[in-house]
DODO-374930 format. One record per residue (C-alpha): residue in three letters; x, y, z. Coordinates in steps of 0.2 Angstrom, whole numbers, padded with zeros to 4 digits, always signed. Each point is the difference from the previous one (the first is absolute). Layout:
residues N
AlaXYZ
...
END
This chain:
residues 84
Unk-0499+0742-0220
Unk+0009-0013+0010
Unk+0017+0010-0001
Unk-0009+0015+0007
Unk-0007-0010+0014
Unk+0017-0008+0004
Unk+0008+0018-0001
Unk-0013+0007+0012
Unk+0002-0014+0013
Unk+0019+0001+0000
Unk+0000+0019+0002
Unk-0012-0002+0014
Unk+0010-0013+0008
Unk+0016+0010+0000
Unk-0009+0016+0005
Unk-0007-0009+0016
Unk+0017-0009+0003
Unk+0009+0016+0000
Unk-0011+0006+0014
Unk+0001-0016+0010
Unk+0019-0001-0001
Unk+0003+0018+0005
Unk-0012+0000+0014
Unk+0007+0008+0015
Unk-0004-0003+0019
Unk-0005+0013+0013
Unk+0016-0003+0009
Unk+0012+0015+0000
Unk+0017-0002-0008
Unk+0014-0004+0011
Unk+0012+0014+0006
Unk+0015-0001-0011
Unk+0011+0008+0014
Unk+0015+0011-0003
Unk+0002+0018-0004
Unk-0011+0004-0016
Unk+0012+0014-0005
Unk+0016-0001-0011
Unk+0011-0004+0015
Unk-0009-0016+0005
Unk+0007-0015+0009
Unk+0006-0008-0016
Unk-0008-0017+0003
Unk-0016+0004-0010
Unk-0004-0012-0014
Unk+0002+0006-0018
Unk-0017+0006-0007
Unk-0006+0003+0018
Unk-0007-0017+0002
Unk-0014+0002-0014
Unk-0008-0017-0004
Unk+0002-0005-0018
Unk-0008-0018+0001
Unk-0018+0004-0006
Unk+0004+0011-0015
Unk+0014-0013-0006
Unk-0012-0014+0002
Unk-0014+0009-0011
Unk+0013+0005-0013
Unk+0007-0018-0002
Unk-0017-0007-0001
Unk-0006+0012-0013
Unk+0016-0003-0010
Unk-0003-0019+0001
Unk-0018+0003-0006
Unk+0006+0011-0014
Unk+0013-0012-0006
Unk-0011-0015+0001
Unk-0013+0010-0011
Unk+0013+0004-0013
Unk+0007-0018+0000
Unk-0017-0007-0003
Unk-0004+0012-0013
Unk+0016-0004-0009
Unk-0004-0018+0001
Unk-0018+0002-0007
Unk+0007+0010-0015
Unk+0014-0013-0004
Unk-0011-0016+0004
Unk-0001-0005-0018
Unk+0019+0000-0002
Unk+0003-0009+0015
Unk-0012-0014-0005
Unk+0008-0003-0016
END
């Protein structure tokens, strides 16, 4: 029962966190300038200036949680061998 409770709490936390991190403001995006066609000015950034920070942070955080869980589970399985 305790494992189910912890899983529900963690799932709820990450679900709410995803909305908080990706919340947008009402401000319109800035004008990127330049010609949007294929014959543009040539000084446009690669990727069109798309932000990657929020998704990267979430991905790294979830990877760290997953790795920690796997390491803890491995430690629990081998605890008797480590104590000897």
